[in-house]
VOPAGU-2260 file (C-alpha; in pm, 1 decimal, decimal comma):
REM VOPAGU-2260
SITE   aa  ch    i         X         Y         Z
SITE  MET   A    0    9319,3   10399,5    9382,3
SITE  PRO   A    1    9344,1   10286,7    9748,3
SITE  ILE   A    2    9668,6   10347,5    9934,2
SITE  THR   A    3    9712,5    9969,3    9968,2
SITE  MET   A    4    9818,9    9970,9    9600,3
SITE  ALA   A    5   10122,3   10190,8    9677,3
SITE  SER   A    6   10462,2   10030,3    9729,5
SITE  ALA   A    7   10693,9   10069,0   10027,5
SITE  GLY   A    8   10894,7   10388,4    9990,6
SITE  ASP   A    9   10628,8   10571,4    9786,6
SITE  THR   A   10   10519,6   10917,6    9892,1
SITE  VAL   A   11   10159,1   10979,5    9790,4
SITE  ILE   A   12    9896,3   11251,2    9827,8
SITE  ILE   A   13    9558,6   11168,6    9980,4
SITE  ARG   A   14    9279,3   11256,0    9736,0
SITE  LYS   A   15    8972,9   11124,0    9922,3
SITE  ILE   A   16    8877,7   10940,1   10241,3
SITE  THR   A   17    8572,5   10715,1   10221,8
SITE  GLY   A   18    8358,0   10546,4   10484,7
SITE  ASN   A   19    8103,4   10660,0   10737,3
SITE  ASP   A   20    8141,5   10979,2   10940,7
SITE  GLN   A   21    8292,0   10796,0   11238,4
SITE  THR   A   22    8559,7   10628,3   11023,3
SITE  ARG   A   23    8652,9   10952,5   10847,2
SITE  GLN   A   24    8670,4   11133,4   11182,0
SITE  HIS   A   25    8895,7   10863,4   11328,2
SITE  LEU   A   26    9135,9   10883,5   11032,8
SITE  ALA   A   27    9136,9   11264,5   11055,3
SITE  GLU   A   28    9229,8   11241,7   11424,2
SITE  LEU   A   29    9522,7   11018,3   11326,5
SITE  GLY   A   30    9639,3   11287,7   11082,8
SITE  PHE   A   31    9502,1   11160,2   10752,9
SITE  THR   A   32    9350,2   11458,5   10572,7
SITE  VAL   A   33    9284,0   11530,0   10205,3
SITE  ASP   A   34    9575,6   11686,3   10010,8
SITE  ASP   A   35    9835,2   11578,1   10270,2
SITE  GLU   A   36   10145,5   11376,8   10180,3
SITE  VAL   A   37   10186,0   11030,5   10330,4
SITE  LYS   A   38   10486,4   10800,8   10296,4
SITE  VAL   A   39   10440,4   10424,5   10282,7
SITE  VAL   A   40   10706,4   10284,9   10517,1
SITE  SER   A   41   10617,1    9917,9   10472,7
SITE  SER   A   42   10342,4    9700,0   10332,2
SITE  ILE   A   43   10276,2    9340,7   10438,3
SITE  GLN   A   44    9972,0    9167,4   10286,7
SITE  GLY   A   45    9788,3    9499,9   10253,5
SITE  ASN   A   46    9856,2    9606,9   10612,2
SITE  LEU   A   47   10053,3    9930,2   10609,1
SITE  ILE   A   48   10287,0   10135,4   10820,7
SITE  LEU   A   49   10252,4   10496,3   10709,3
SITE  GLN   A   50   10447,8   10809,8   10795,6
SITE  VAL   A   51   10205,1   11096,0   10850,6
SITE  LYS   A   52   10368,8   11425,0   10941,4
SITE  ASP   A   53   10610,6   11322,0   11222,0
SITE  SER   A   54   10434,2   10999,7   11323,5
SITE  ARG   A   55   10429,1   10640,9   11202,2
SITE  ILE   A   56   10088,4   10477,0   11207,0
SITE  ALA   A   57    9994,6   10115,1   11135,2
SITE  LEU   A   58    9667,1   10049,7   10953,2
SITE  ASP   A   59    9506,3    9720,6   10864,5
SITE  ARG   A   60    9394,9    9652,3   10508,8
SITE  THR   A   61    9028,3    9739,9   10576,0
SITE  MET   A   62    9106,8   10084,2   10715,8
SITE  ALA   A   63    9380,3   10153,8   10459,0
SITE  ASN   A   64    9139,7   10080,8   10171,4
SITE  ARG   A   65    8934,3   10382,2   10286,2
SITE  ILE   A   66    9221,9   10616,3   10193,0
SITE  LEU   A   67    9229,6   10693,8    9820,6
SITE  ILE   A   68    9533,5   10840,2    9647,5
């Protein structure tokens, strides 16, 4: 299930990151790695603000759909 299906306030665990190598590398550099916890701070029309470790990161729907929980 993509992370865009999670509701604001949910804490989820990343199970898989899809996409080409460049996309997966970019998400890894932002702190999104498999088996890490991520908190959904807010969700507006599929665009998300996520808390990863000590940072808040905004992702558009296309990029967020690459993160499976």
